[in-house]
C-alpha positions, 0 to 999 in steps of 0.5 A: 500500500502506498505510504503517505505522510503521517499527518494525523500524528502531526508532532514528528518525532524522529530519532534525530529530533531526540538528539537535538531537543536539548536534554532535560533543560527547562523551556521558557515560562509556560504562558497560557494555562488551562484549568480543568474541572471534570465531571466524569460519566459513570463507570464501575471502575471509578470507585477504585481511582484515588488520584489523577495525573496530567502527564506528558510522556515519551517511550520510556519516561513521563513528566508530571504536569499536574495532579489532583485527588479523585472523588468518585461520588458527586460532581467535580470528580477532579480539578487541576491546572495545566501550567508547568512547561514540559521539559525540552525532551518531550517537545517535538517540532510540528510537522510542516509537510503539507501544512502551513506552520507559522512560525515554522519549527515550533515545538509542542507536546501533548498531555494525557489524563491518567487515573491511579489507585494509590491514595499516597500519590504514587504513580506506578504503572505496574501497580497503580495505573487504572486507565485514562480520562477523555473529554469527548462527544459522539453522535450517529445518524443513518449515514454518518458517525461523528466523534469529537474529542479534546487533546490538550497540547502545549506550544512553546510559542504562539503558532498557527497551523493551516492546510488540508491533505487527503488521499485514498487508502485500503480499509478494514471494511472489505479486502477490496474497499477503499477509504477516502480521507481528508484532514484539515488543520485550522488551529491557532495555538497560544504559547502554553497549554491549549485545547485542540478539538478533533472532529472525525466524520465518517460517512457510511453511505459508501461502504465498503468505500467509506469517506472520513474527514478529520478537522483539528481546530482551536474553536471550542465545541460544546456538549462534550463529556468526560469519560473514563477508559479503564485498563482492566484486562481481567474484567473488560466489561468494566471498561466504558468505551464509546466510539469516540473513545476508540477514535481517541485511542487510535489517535494516541496510538498514531503518536507512537504507542498506547501511552506515548507522545513519540512518533517513530515514523513519518509515513502513514501506514494502514489507517483502518 
C-alpha cells in the first residue's frame, strides 16, 4: 500500500529530533494555562481511582504536569491546572509537510489524563495505573458517525497551523474497499497549554468505500463529556468505551504507542 505522510500524528518525532531537543533543560515560562474541572460519566471502575495525573510522556519516561485527588461520588470528580512547561525532551517540532506552520519549527507536546489507585500519590504503572480520562462527544445518524474529542497540547510559542491533505487508502471494511480521507488543520495555538478539538466524520453511505474527514481546530465545541477508559484486562466489561473513545485511542496510538507522545515514523501506514 502506498505510504503517505503521517499527518494525523502531526508532532514528528524522529530519532534525530531526540538528539537535538536539548536534554532535560527547562523551556521558557509556560504562558497560557488551562484549568480543568471534570465531571466524569459513570463507570464501575471509578470507585477504585484515588488520584489523577496530567502527564506528558515519551517511550520510556513521563513528566508530571499536574495532579489532583479523585472523588468518585458527586460532581467535580477532579480539578487541576495545566501550567508547568514540559521539559525540552518531550517537545517535538510540528510537522510542516503539507501544512502551513507559522512560525515554522515550533515545538509542542501533548498531555494525557491518567487515573491511579494509590491514595499516597504514587504513580506506578505496574501497580497503580487504572486507565485514562477523555473529554469527548459522539453522535450517529443513518449515514454518518461523528466523534469529537479534546487533546490538550502545549506550544512553546504562539503558532498557527493551516492546510488540508487527503488521499485514498485500503480499509478494514472489505479486502477490496477503499477509504477516502481528508484532514484539515485550522488551529491557532497560544504559547502554553491549549485545547485542540478533533472532529472525525465518517460517512457510511459508501461502504465498503467509506469517506472520513478529520478537522483539528482551536474553536471550542460544546456538549462534550468526560469519560473514563479503564485498563482492566481481567474484567473488560468494566471498561466504558464509546466510539469516540476508540477514535481517541487510535489517535494516541498514531503518536507512537498506547501511552506515548513519540512518533517513530513519518509515513502513514494502514489507517483502518
